[in-house]
PyMOL commands that place a pseudoatom at each C-alpha (Angstrom):
pseudoatom trace, name=CA, resn=MET, resi=1, chain=A, elem=C, hetatm=0, pos=[19.543, -0.787, 4.587]
pseudoatom trace, name=CA, resn=LEU, resi=2, chain=A, elem=C, hetatm=0, pos=[15.985, -0.497, 3.302]
pseudoatom trace, name=CA, resn=GLU, resi=3, chain=A, elem=C, hetatm=0, pos=[15.416, -0.290, -0.373]
pseudoatom trace, name=CA, resn=VAL, resi=4, chain=A, elem=C, hetatm=0, pos=[12.352, 1.140, -2.020]
pseudoatom trace, name=CA, resn=LYS, resi=5, chain=A, elem=C, hetatm=0, pos=[11.308, 0.605, -5.464]
pseudoatom trace, name=CA, resn=CYS, resi=6, chain=A, elem=C, hetatm=0, pos=[8.195, 2.317, -7.091]
pseudoatom trace, name=CA, resn=PHE, resi=7, chain=A, elem=C, hetatm=0, pos=[6.117, 1.301, -9.894]
pseudoatom trace, name=CA, resn=GLU, resi=8, chain=A, elem=C, hetatm=0, pos=[3.217, 3.774, -11.193]
pseudoatom trace, name=CA, resn=LEU, resi=9, chain=A, elem=C, hetatm=0, pos=[0.685, 1.317, -12.478]
pseudoatom trace, name=CA, resn=GLY, resi=10, chain=A, elem=C, hetatm=0, pos=[-3.034, 1.104, -13.380]
pseudoatom trace, name=CA, resn=SER, resi=11, chain=A, elem=C, hetatm=0, pos=[-5.401, 3.492, -15.051]
pseudoatom trace, name=CA, resn=PHE, resi=12, chain=A, elem=C, hetatm=0, pos=[-5.430, 5.660, -11.693]
pseudoatom trace, name=CA, resn=GLY, resi=13, chain=A, elem=C, hetatm=0, pos=[-1.916, 6.054, -11.805]
pseudoatom trace, name=CA, resn=THR, resi=14, chain=A, elem=C, hetatm=0, pos=[-1.250, 4.256, -8.331]
pseudoatom trace, name=CA, resn=ASN, resi=15, chain=A, elem=C, hetatm=0, pos=[2.144, 3.816, -6.829]
pseudoatom trace, name=CA, resn=THR, resi=16, chain=A, elem=C, hetatm=0, pos=[3.095, 0.066, -6.076]
pseudoatom trace, name=CA, resn=TYR, resi=17, chain=A, elem=C, hetatm=0, pos=[6.078, -0.364, -3.680]
pseudoatom trace, name=CA, resn=ILE, resi=18, chain=A, elem=C, hetatm=0, pos=[8.540, -3.133, -3.561]
pseudoatom trace, name=CA, resn=VAL, resi=19, chain=A, elem=C, hetatm=0, pos=[10.266, -2.634, -0.145]
pseudoatom trace, name=CA, resn=SER, resi=20, chain=A, elem=C, hetatm=0, pos=[13.270, -4.798, 0.587]
pseudoatom trace, name=CA, resn=ASP, resi=21, chain=A, elem=C, hetatm=0, pos=[15.723, -5.229, 3.662]
pseudoatom trace, name=CA, resn=ASP, resi=22, chain=A, elem=C, hetatm=0, pos=[19.152, -6.766, 3.987]
pseudoatom trace, name=CA, resn=GLU, resi=23, chain=A, elem=C, hetatm=0, pos=[17.733, -9.755, 5.835]
pseudoatom trace, name=CA, resn=GLY, resi=24, chain=A, elem=C, hetatm=0, pos=[15.604, -11.009, 2.771]
pseudoatom trace, name=CA, resn=HIS, resi=25, chain=A, elem=C, hetatm=0, pos=[12.326, -9.553, 3.514]
pseudoatom trace, name=CA, resn=VAL, resi=26, chain=A, elem=C, hetatm=0, pos=[10.435, -8.277, 0.641]
pseudoatom trace, name=CA, resn=LEU, resi=27, chain=A, elem=C, hetatm=0, pos=[7.007, -6.649, 0.697]
pseudoatom trace, name=CA, resn=LEU, resi=28, chain=A, elem=C, hetatm=0, pos=[4.922, -5.849, -2.201]
pseudoatom trace, name=CA, resn=VAL, resi=29, chain=A, elem=C, hetatm=0, pos=[2.617, -3.170, -1.150]
pseudoatom trace, name=CA, resn=ASP, resi=30, chain=A, elem=C, hetatm=0, pos=[-0.389, -2.170, -3.097]
pseudoatom trace, name=CA, resn=PRO, resi=31, chain=A, elem=C, hetatm=0, pos=[-0.354, -4.376, -6.107]
pseudoatom trace, name=CA, resn=ALA, resi=32, chain=A, elem=C, hetatm=0, pos=[-1.931, -2.074, -8.758]
pseudoatom trace, name=CA, resn=CYS, resi=33, chain=A, elem=C, hetatm=0, pos=[-0.974, -3.788, -11.949]
pseudoatom trace, name=CA, resn=CYS, resi=34, chain=A, elem=C, hetatm=0, pos=[-4.003, -4.100, -14.281]
pseudoatom trace, name=CA, resn=SER, resi=35, chain=A, elem=C, hetatm=0, pos=[-2.302, -5.170, -17.600]
pseudoatom trace, name=CA, resn=GLN, resi=36, chain=A, elem=C, hetatm=0, pos=[-0.140, -8.309, -18.592]
pseudoatom trace, name=CA, resn=TYR, resi=37, chain=A, elem=C, hetatm=0, pos=[2.785, -5.833, -19.285]
pseudoatom trace, name=CA, resn=GLU, resi=38, chain=A, elem=C, hetatm=0, pos=[2.649, -4.427, -15.781]
pseudoatom trace, name=CA, resn=GLN, resi=39, chain=A, elem=C, hetatm=0, pos=[2.266, -7.826, -14.313]
pseudoatom trace, name=CA, resn=GLN, resi=40, chain=A, elem=C, hetatm=0, pos=[5.493, -8.861, -16.215]
pseudoatom trace, name=CA, resn=GLN, resi=41, chain=A, elem=C, hetatm=0, pos=[7.216, -5.813, -14.682]
pseudoatom trace, name=CA, resn=LEU, resi=42, chain=A, elem=C, hetatm=0, pos=[6.567, -6.608, -11.158]
pseudoatom trace, name=CA, resn=TYR, resi=43, chain=A, elem=C, hetatm=0, pos=[7.232, -10.451, -11.774]
pseudoatom trace, name=CA, resn=ARG, resi=44, chain=A, elem=C, hetatm=0, pos=[10.463, -9.884, -13.376]
pseudoatom trace, name=CA, resn=TYR, resi=45, chain=A, elem=C, hetatm=0, pos=[11.936, -7.379, -10.728]
pseudoatom trace, name=CA, resn=ILE, resi=46, chain=A, elem=C, hetatm=0, pos=[10.557, -9.670, -7.762]
pseudoatom trace, name=CA, resn=GLU, resi=47, chain=A, elem=C, hetatm=0, pos=[11.700, -12.751, -9.386]
pseudoatom trace, name=CA, resn=ASP, resi=48, chain=A, elem=C, hetatm=0, pos=[15.208, -11.080, -10.003]
pseudoatom trace, name=CA, resn=MET, resi=49, chain=A, elem=C, hetatm=0, pos=[15.390, -10.226, -6.126]
pseudoatom trace, name=CA, resn=ARG, resi=50, chain=A, elem=C, hetatm=0, pos=[14.661, -13.920, -5.351]
pseudoatom trace, name=CA, resn=SER, resi=51, chain=A, elem=C, hetatm=0, pos=[17.415, -15.112, -7.359]
pseudoatom trace, name=CA, resn=LYS, resi=52, chain=A, elem=C, hetatm=0, pos=[20.015, -12.622, -5.627]
pseudoatom trace, name=CA, resn=ILE, resi=53, chain=A, elem=C, hetatm=0, pos=[18.563, -12.597, -2.124]
pseudoatom trace, name=CA, resn=SER, resi=54, chain=A, elem=C, hetatm=0, pos=[19.688, -15.305, 0.449]
pseudoatom trace, name=CA, resn=GLY, resi=55, chain=A, elem=C, hetatm=0, pos=[16.685, -16.099, 2.620]
pseudoatom trace, name=CA, resn=PHE, resi=56, chain=A, elem=C, hetatm=0, pos=[14.109, -14.432, 0.400]
pseudoatom trace, name=CA, resn=GLN, resi=57, chain=A, elem=C, hetatm=0, pos=[10.517, -14.107, 2.041]
pseudoatom trace, name=CA, resn=LEU, resi=58, chain=A, elem=C, hetatm=0, pos=[7.767, -12.212, 0.352]
pseudoatom trace, name=CA, resn=GLN, resi=59, chain=A, elem=C, hetatm=0, pos=[4.609, -10.584, 1.572]
pseudoatom trace, name=CA, resn=ILE, resi=60, chain=A, elem=C, hetatm=0, pos=[1.821, -8.594, -0.286]
pseudoatom trace, name=CA, resn=VAL, resi=61, chain=A, elem=C, hetatm=0, pos=[0.265, -5.906, 1.928]
pseudoatom trace, name=CA, resn=ALA, resi=62, chain=A, elem=C, hetatm=0, pos=[-2.457, -3.191, 1.192]
pseudoatom trace, name=CA, resn=THR, resi=63, chain=A, elem=C, hetatm=0, pos=[-2.485, 0.317, 2.777]
pseudoatom trace, name=CA, resn=HIS, resi=64, chain=A, elem=C, hetatm=0, pos=[-6.265, 0.388, 2.326]
pseudoatom trace, name=CA, resn=GLY, resi=65, chain=A, elem=C, hetatm=0, pos=[-8.880, -1.427, 0.558]
pseudoatom trace, name=CA, resn=HIS, resi=66, chain=A, elem=C, hetatm=0, pos=[-9.776, 0.605, -2.528]
pseudoatom trace, name=CA, resn=LEU, resi=67, chain=A, elem=C, hetatm=0, pos=[-9.937, -0.979, -5.927]
pseudoatom trace, name=CA, resn=ASP, resi=68, chain=A, elem=C, hetatm=0, pos=[-6.956, 1.025, -7.546]
pseudoatom trace, name=CA, resn=HIS, resi=69, chain=A, elem=C, hetatm=0, pos=[-4.534, -0.440, -4.822]
pseudoatom trace, name=CA, resn=LEU, resi=70, chain=A, elem=C, hetatm=0, pos=[-5.765, -3.879, -5.539]
pseudoatom trace, name=CA, resn=TRP, resi=71, chain=A, elem=C, hetatm=0, pos=[-6.025, -4.287, -9.278]
pseudoatom trace, name=CA, resn=GLY, resi=72, chain=A, elem=C, hetatm=0, pos=[-3.447, -6.781, -9.531]
pseudoatom trace, name=CA, resn=ALA, resi=73, chain=A, elem=C, hetatm=0, pos=[-4.197, -8.728, -6.083]
pseudoatom trace, name=CA, resn=PRO, resi=74, chain=A, elem=C, hetatm=0, pos=[-5.851, -11.697, -7.756]
pseudoatom trace, name=CA, resn=TRP, resi=75, chain=A, elem=C, hetatm=0, pos=[-2.953, -12.181, -10.042]
pseudoatom trace, name=CA, resn=ALA, resi=76, chain=A, elem=C, hetatm=0, pos=[-0.258, -11.516, -7.342]
pseudoatom trace, name=CA, resn=CYS, resi=77, chain=A, elem=C, hetatm=0, pos=[-2.245, -13.772, -4.959]
pseudoatom trace, name=CA, resn=GLU, resi=78, chain=A, elem=C, hetatm=0, pos=[-2.066, -16.569, -7.320]
pseudoatom trace, name=CA, resn=GLN, resi=79, chain=A, elem=C, hetatm=0, pos=[1.416, -15.954, -8.516]
pseudoatom trace, name=CA, resn=TRP, resi=80, chain=A, elem=C, hetatm=0, pos=[2.944, -16.088, -5.279]
pseudoatom trace, name=CA, resn=HIS, resi=81, chain=A, elem=C, hetatm=0, pos=[0.483, -18.245, -3.388]
pseudoatom trace, name=CA, resn=MET, resi=82, chain=A, elem=C, hetatm=0, pos=[-0.278, -16.146, -0.617]
pseudoatom trace, name=CA, resn=PRO, resi=83, chain=A, elem=C, hetatm=0, pos=[-3.279, -13.680, 0.549]
pseudoatom trace, name=CA, resn=VAL, resi=84, chain=A, elem=C, hetatm=0, pos=[-3.019, -10.060, 0.807]
pseudoatom trace, name=CA, resn=LEU, resi=85, chain=A, elem=C, hetatm=0, pos=[-2.726, -8.748, 4.392]
pseudoatom trace, name=CA, resn=MET, resi=86, chain=A, elem=C, hetatm=0, pos=[-4.645, -5.581, 5.329]
pseudoatom trace, name=CA, resn=HIS, resi=87, chain=A, elem=C, hetatm=0, pos=[-6.244, -4.009, 8.347]
pseudoatom trace, name=CA, resn=GLU, resi=88, chain=A, elem=C, hetatm=0, pos=[-9.516, -5.702, 9.019]
pseudoatom trace, name=CA, resn=ALA, resi=89, chain=A, elem=C, hetatm=0, pos=[-11.636, -2.530, 8.989]
pseudoatom trace, name=CA, resn=ASP, resi=90, chain=A, elem=C, hetatm=0, pos=[-11.311, -2.555, 5.304]
pseudoatom trace, name=CA, resn=MET, resi=91, chain=A, elem=C, hetatm=0, pos=[-11.482, -6.325, 4.499]
pseudoatom trace, name=CA, resn=ALA, resi=92, chain=A, elem=C, hetatm=0, pos=[-15.292, -6.148, 3.706]
pseudoatom trace, name=CA, resn=MET, resi=93, chain=A, elem=C, hetatm=0, pos=[-14.681, -3.177, 1.201]
pseudoatom trace, name=CA, resn=ALA, resi=94, chain=A, elem=C, hetatm=0, pos=[-12.082, -5.236, -0.416]
pseudoatom trace, name=CA, resn=LYS, resi=95, chain=A, elem=C, hetatm=0, pos=[-14.017, -8.318, -0.479]
pseudoatom trace, name=CA, resn=ALA, resi=96, chain=A, elem=C, hetatm=0, pos=[-16.855, -6.271, -2.068]
pseudoatom trace, name=CA, resn=MET, resi=97, chain=A, elem=C, hetatm=0, pos=[-14.576, -5.465, -5.017]
pseudoatom trace, name=CA, resn=GLN, resi=98, chain=A, elem=C, hetatm=0, pos=[-17.421, -5.545, -7.827]
pseudoatom trace, name=CA, resn=GLU, resi=99, chain=A, elem=C, hetatm=0, pos=[-19.415, -2.870, -5.885]
pseudoatom trace, name=CA, resn=GLN, resi=100, chain=A, elem=C, hetatm=0, pos=[-16.356, -0.612, -6.007]
pseudoatom trace, name=CA, resn=TYR, resi=101, chain=A, elem=C, hetatm=0, pos=[-16.278, -1.171, -9.824]
pseudoatom trace, name=CA, resn=ASN, resi=102, chain=A, elem=C, hetatm=0, pos=[-19.778, -0.041, -9.898]
pseudoatom trace, name=CA, resn=TRP, resi=103, chain=A, elem=C, hetatm=0, pos=[-18.865, 3.047, -8.129]
pseudoatom trace, name=CA, resn=PHE, resi=104, chain=A, elem=C, hetatm=0, pos=[-16.781, 4.250, -10.885]
pseudoatom trace, name=CA, resn=GLY, resi=105, chain=A, elem=C, hetatm=0, pos=[-18.794, 2.550, -13.777]
pseudoatom trace, name=CA, resn=ILE, resi=106, chain=A, elem=C, hetatm=0, pos=[-16.182, 0.015, -14.447]
pseudoatom trace, name=CA, resn=ARG, resi=107, chain=A, elem=C, hetatm=0, pos=[-17.682, -2.819, -16.729]
pseudoatom trace, name=CA, resn=ALA, resi=108, chain=A, elem=C, hetatm=0, pos=[-15.662, -5.441, -15.765]
pseudoatom trace, name=CA, resn=GLU, resi=109, chain=A, elem=C, hetatm=0, pos=[-16.149, -8.751, -13.609]
pseudoatom trace, name=CA, resn=ALA, resi=110, chain=A, elem=C, hetatm=0, pos=[-14.147, -8.210, -10.252]
pseudoatom trace, name=CA, resn=LYS, resi=111, chain=A, elem=C, hetatm=0, pos=[-12.179, -11.616, -9.379]
pseudoatom trace, name=CA, resn=PRO, resi=112, chain=A, elem=C, hetatm=0, pos=[-11.975, -12.495, -5.975]
pseudoatom trace, name=CA, resn=PHE, resi=113, chain=A, elem=C, hetatm=0, pos=[-8.597, -12.904, -3.904]
pseudoatom trace, name=CA, resn=PRO, resi=114, chain=A, elem=C, hetatm=0, pos=[-7.441, -14.204, -0.414]
pseudoatom trace, name=CA, resn=ILE, resi=115, chain=A, elem=C, hetatm=0, pos=[-7.367, -11.669, 2.164]
pseudoatom trace, name=CA, resn=LYS, resi=116, chain=A, elem=C, hetatm=0, pos=[-5.883, -11.977, 5.580]
pseudoatom trace, name=CA, resn=LYS, resi=117, chain=A, elem=C, hetatm=0, pos=[-6.140, -9.773, 8.527]
pseudoatom trace, name=CA, resn=LEU, resi=118, chain=A, elem=C, hetatm=0, pos=[-2.908, -7.809, 9.327]
pseudoatom trace, name=CA, resn=GLU, resi=119, chain=A, elem=C, hetatm=0, pos=[-2.049, -8.598, 12.839]
pseudoatom trace, name=CA, resn=ALA, resi=120, chain=A, elem=C, hetatm=0, pos=[0.471, -6.932, 14.839]
pseudoatom trace, name=CA, resn=GLY, resi=121, chain=A, elem=C, hetatm=0, pos=[3.979, -8.319, 13.980]
pseudoatom trace, name=CA, resn=GLU, resi=122, chain=A, elem=C, hetatm=0, pos=[2.584, -9.976, 11.063]
pseudoatom trace, name=CA, resn=LEU, resi=123, chain=A, elem=C, hetatm=0, pos=[5.068, -8.434, 8.625]
pseudoatom trace, name=CA, resn=GLY, resi=124, chain=A, elem=C, hetatm=0, pos=[8.602, -9.798, 8.997]
pseudoatom trace, name=CA, resn=MET, resi=125, chain=A, elem=C, hetatm=0, pos=[10.591, -6.690, 8.575]
pseudoatom trace, name=CA, resn=LYS, resi=126, chain=A, elem=C, hetatm=0, pos=[12.305, -5.710, 11.752]
pseudoatom trace, name=CA, resn=GLY, resi=127, chain=A, elem=C, hetatm=0, pos=[11.841, -1.888, 12.537]
pseudoatom trace, name=CA, resn=LEU, resi=128, chain=A, elem=C, hetatm=0, pos=[8.764, -1.620, 10.860]
pseudoatom trace, name=CA, resn=ASP, resi=129, chain=A, elem=C, hetatm=0, pos=[5.836, 0.054, 12.488]
pseudoatom trace, name=CA, resn=VAL, resi=130, chain=A, elem=C, hetatm=0, pos=[2.261, 0.117, 11.064]
pseudoatom trace, name=CA, resn=ILE, resi=131, chain=A, elem=C, hetatm=0, pos=[0.506, 3.294, 11.804]
pseudoatom trace, name=CA, resn=GLU, resi=132, chain=A, elem=C, hetatm=0, pos=[-3.533, 3.275, 11.785]
pseudoatom trace, name=CA, resn=THR, resi=133, chain=A, elem=C, hetatm=0, pos=[-4.350, 6.334, 9.823]
pseudoatom trace, name=CA, resn=PRO, resi=134, chain=A, elem=C, hetatm=0, pos=[-8.376, 5.951, 9.315]
pseudoatom trace, name=CA, resn=GLY, resi=135, chain=A, elem=C, hetatm=0, pos=[-9.950, 8.720, 7.348]
pseudoatom trace, name=CA, resn=HIS, resi=136, chain=A, elem=C, hetatm=0, pos=[-9.378, 8.015, 3.538]
pseudoatom trace, name=CA, resn=THR, resi=137, chain=A, elem=C, hetatm=0, pos=[-10.984, 4.698, 4.458]
pseudoatom trace, name=CA, resn=PRO, resi=138, chain=A, elem=C, hetatm=0, pos=[-11.738, 3.219, 8.070]
pseudoatom trace, name=CA, resn=GLY, resi=139, chain=A, elem=C, hetatm=0, pos=[-8.824, 0.603, 7.765]
pseudoatom trace, name=CA, resn=SER, resi=140, chain=A, elem=C, hetatm=0, pos=[-5.990, 2.762, 6.268]
pseudoatom trace, name=CA, resn=VAL, resi=141, chain=A, elem=C, hetatm=0, pos=[-2.629, 2.103, 7.454]
pseudoatom trace, name=CA, resn=CYS, resi=142, chain=A, elem=C, hetatm=0, pos=[0.736, 3.662, 6.761]
pseudoatom trace, name=CA, resn=LEU, resi=143, chain=A, elem=C, hetatm=0, pos=[4.064, 1.692, 6.934]
pseudoatom trace, name=CA, resn=TYR, resi=144, chain=A, elem=C, hetatm=0, pos=[6.904, 3.407, 8.880]
pseudoatom trace, name=CA, resn=TRP, resi=145, chain=A, elem=C, hetatm=0, pos=[10.739, 2.642, 9.429]
pseudoatom trace, name=CA, resn=PRO, resi=146, chain=A, elem=C, hetatm=0, pos=[11.908, 5.023, 12.140]
pseudoatom trace, name=CA, resn=GLU, resi=147, chain=A, elem=C, hetatm=0, pos=[15.421, 4.238, 11.891]
pseudoatom trace, name=CA, resn=GLU, resi=148, chain=A, elem=C, hetatm=0, pos=[15.259, 4.592, 8.059]
pseudoatom trace, name=CA, resn=LYS, resi=149, chain=A, elem=C, hetatm=0, pos=[12.942, 7.508, 8.195]
pseudoatom trace, name=CA, resn=LYS, resi=150, chain=A, elem=C, hetatm=0, pos=[10.872, 6.449, 5.350]
pseudoatom trace, name=CA, resn=LEU, resi=151, chain=A, elem=C, hetatm=0, pos=[7.208, 6.135, 5.448]
pseudoatom trace, name=CA, resn=LEU, resi=152, chain=A, elem=C, hetatm=0, pos=[4.705, 4.732, 2.813]
pseudoatom trace, name=CA, resn=SER, resi=153, chain=A, elem=C, hetatm=0, pos=[1.465, 6.875, 3.323]
pseudoatom trace, name=CA, resn=GLY, resi=154, chain=A, elem=C, hetatm=0, pos=[-0.868, 5.084, 1.074]
pseudoatom trace, name=CA, resn=ASP, resi=155, chain=A, elem=C, hetatm=0, pos=[-3.505, 7.541, 0.292]
pseudoatom trace, name=CA, resn=THR, resi=156, chain=A, elem=C, hetatm=0, pos=[-3.528, 9.156, 3.595]
pseudoatom trace, name=CA, resn=LEU, resi=157, chain=A, elem=C, hetatm=0, pos=[-1.042, 11.948, 2.754]
pseudoatom trace, name=CA, resn=PHE, resi=158, chain=A, elem=C, hetatm=0, pos=[0.277, 13.130, -0.747]
pseudoatom trace, name=CA, resn=CYS, resi=159, chain=A, elem=C, hetatm=0, pos=[2.930, 15.526, -1.916]
pseudoatom trace, name=CA, resn=MET, resi=160, chain=A, elem=C, hetatm=0, pos=[0.779, 18.856, -1.465]
pseudoatom trace, name=CA, resn=GLY, resi=161, chain=A, elem=C, hetatm=0, pos=[-2.347, 16.808, -0.591]
pseudoatom trace, name=CA, resn=TYR, resi=162, chain=A, elem=C, hetatm=0, pos=[-4.118, 14.279, 1.289]
pseudoatom trace, name=CA, resn=GLY, resi=163, chain=A, elem=C, hetatm=0, pos=[-6.750, 11.625, 0.441]
pseudoatom trace, name=CA, resn=ARG, resi=164, chain=A, elem=C, hetatm=0, pos=[-10.467, 12.070, -0.540]
pseudoatom trace, name=CA, resn=THR, resi=165, chain=A, elem=C, hetatm=0, pos=[-13.220, 11.386, 2.112]
pseudoatom trace, name=CA, resn=ASP, resi=166, chain=A, elem=C, hetatm=0, pos=[-16.471, 11.472, -0.318]
pseudoatom trace, name=CA, resn=LEU, resi=167, chain=A, elem=C, hetatm=0, pos=[-16.533, 7.665, -0.963]
pseudoatom trace, name=CA, resn=PRO, resi=168, chain=A, elem=C, hetatm=0, pos=[-18.047, 5.118, 1.327]
pseudoatom trace, name=CA, resn=GLY, resi=169, chain=A, elem=C, hetatm=0, pos=[-16.217, 4.895, 4.699]
pseudoatom trace, name=CA, resn=GLY, resi=170, chain=A, elem=C, hetatm=0, pos=[-14.419, 8.093, 4.271]
pseudoatom trace, name=CA, resn=ASP, resi=171, chain=A, elem=C, hetatm=0, pos=[-14.463, 10.387, 7.412]
pseudoatom trace, name=CA, resn=ILE, resi=172, chain=A, elem=C, hetatm=0, pos=[-12.612, 14.000, 7.117]
pseudoatom trace, name=CA, resn=GLY, resi=173, chain=A, elem=C, hetatm=0, pos=[-12.506, 14.270, 10.876]
pseudoatom trace, name=CA, resn=LEU, resi=174, chain=A, elem=C, hetatm=0, pos=[-10.579, 11.143, 11.332]
pseudoatom trace, name=CA, resn=LEU, resi=175, chain=A, elem=C, hetatm=0, pos=[-8.228, 11.908, 8.339]
pseudoatom trace, name=CA, resn=PHE, resi=176, chain=A, elem=C, hetatm=0, pos=[-7.247, 15.041, 9.784]
pseudoatom trace, name=CA, resn=ARG, resi=177, chain=A, elem=C, hetatm=0, pos=[-6.570, 13.428, 13.073]
pseudoatom trace, name=CA, resn=SER, resi=178, chain=A, elem=C, hetatm=0, pos=[-4.400, 10.802, 11.148]
pseudoatom trace, name=CA, resn=LEU, resi=179, chain=A, elem=C, hetatm=0, pos=[-2.528, 13.628, 9.335]
pseudoatom trace, name=CA, resn=ASN, resi=180, chain=A, elem=C, hetatm=0, pos=[-1.568, 15.292, 12.788]
pseudoatom trace, name=CA, resn=ARG, resi=181, chain=A, elem=C, hetatm=0, pos=[-0.289, 11.953, 13.933]
pseudoatom trace, name=CA, resn=LEU, resi=182, chain=A, elem=C, hetatm=0, pos=[1.786, 11.737, 10.811]
pseudoatom trace, name=CA, resn=PHE, resi=183, chain=A, elem=C, hetatm=0, pos=[2.958, 15.517, 11.237]
pseudoatom trace, name=CA, resn=ALA, resi=184, chain=A, elem=C, hetatm=0, pos=[4.286, 14.490, 14.581]
pseudoatom trace, name=CA, resn=LEU, resi=185, chain=A, elem=C, hetatm=0, pos=[6.935, 12.519, 13.032]
pseudoatom trace, name=CA, resn=PRO, resi=186, chain=A, elem=C, hetatm=0, pos=[10.283, 14.034, 12.182]
pseudoatom trace, name=CA, resn=SER, resi=187, chain=A, elem=C, hetatm=0, pos=[10.419, 16.430, 9.604]
pseudoatom trace, name=CA, resn=ASP, resi=188, chain=A, elem=C, hetatm=0, pos=[13.061, 14.626, 7.558]
pseudoatom trace, name=CA, resn=VAL, resi=189, chain=A, elem=C, hetatm=0, pos=[11.008, 11.580, 7.028]
pseudoatom trace, name=CA, resn=GLN, resi=190, chain=A, elem=C, hetatm=0, pos=[10.706, 10.620, 3.447]
pseudoatom trace, name=CA, resn=VAL, resi=191, chain=A, elem=C, hetatm=0, pos=[7.116, 9.986, 2.267]
pseudoatom trace, name=CA, resn=TYR, resi=192, chain=A, elem=C, hetatm=0, pos=[6.172, 7.636, -0.321]
pseudoatom trace, name=CA, resn=PRO, resi=193, chain=A, elem=C, hetatm=0, pos=[2.513, 8.305, -1.336]
pseudoatom trace, name=CA, resn=GLY, resi=194, chain=A, elem=C, hetatm=0, pos=[-0.114, 6.110, -2.948]
pseudoatom trace, name=CA, resn=HIS, resi=195, chain=A, elem=C, hetatm=0, pos=[-0.261, 8.554, -5.819]
pseudoatom trace, name=CA, resn=GLY, resi=196, chain=A, elem=C, hetatm=0, pos=[2.360, 11.309, -7.120]
pseudoatom trace, name=CA, resn=GLU, resi=197, chain=A, elem=C, hetatm=0, pos=[5.867, 12.346, -6.106]
pseudoatom trace, name=CA, resn=ASP, resi=198, chain=A, elem=C, hetatm=0, pos=[7.704, 11.640, -2.906]
pseudoatom trace, name=CA, resn=THR, resi=199, chain=A, elem=C, hetatm=0, pos=[7.944, 14.100, -0.302]
pseudoatom trace, name=CA, resn=THR, resi=200, chain=A, elem=C, hetatm=0, pos=[8.859, 14.678, 3.378]
pseudoatom trace, name=CA, resn=ILE, resi=201, chain=A, elem=C, hetatm=0, pos=[6.902, 15.281, 6.555]
pseudoatom trace, name=CA, resn=GLY, resi=202, chain=A, elem=C, hetatm=0, pos=[8.603, 18.536, 6.894]
pseudoatom trace, name=CA, resn=ALA, resi=203, chain=A, elem=C, hetatm=0, pos=[7.289, 19.836, 3.503]
pseudoatom trace, name=CA, resn=GLU, resi=204, chain=A, elem=C, hetatm=0, pos=[3.762, 18.661, 3.987]
pseudoatom trace, name=CA, resn=LYS, resi=205, chain=A, elem=C, hetatm=0, pos=[3.588, 20.515, 7.541]
pseudoatom trace, name=CA, resn=ARG, resi=206, chain=A, elem=C, hetatm=0, pos=[4.270, 23.849, 6.090]
for i in range(1, 206): cmd.bond("trace and resi %d" % i, "trace and resi %d" % (i + 1))
show_as sticks, trace
zoom trace
């Protein structure tokens, strides 16, 4: 059985998810923690899971390369000694984090972190499909468990909305095609977006 835990973190109110299955696989999705308190929240939750789960295996993955989904990536990568996995089309964006800070007038020094291309089958969870959903960014992806009927949609699909396309790399035509791909999923699929409340595919198709 799949468990999904959500933490709303960072100054942009980004949803960070910790997803676990019965075989010890754990995904930290979009580490958005940007304060010591938020880091401690994630650390305690994950390490408590480690102490209770046999065969614990953690991976860090990003749904896309925007700064608000990666605030905590330098800390998380250092803490658990692993890279962030993401679609190759967003890797350059994520590596240019200082430029993203400049977009939003953030006066801080961006810290580098290790990034690895998300290959087919890279994520260890059985029954997980990675759906490419470009539009919000060129390398946006959604994580989908068909049998569990759960979808982590990143910033592609929200409750009563969808991701912006006015930032570099955004493409409204691609985004609408990606949304149509998601709307082809069963209506009772539970959607866990990158910001805001949970929803379902059926509710968003109306």
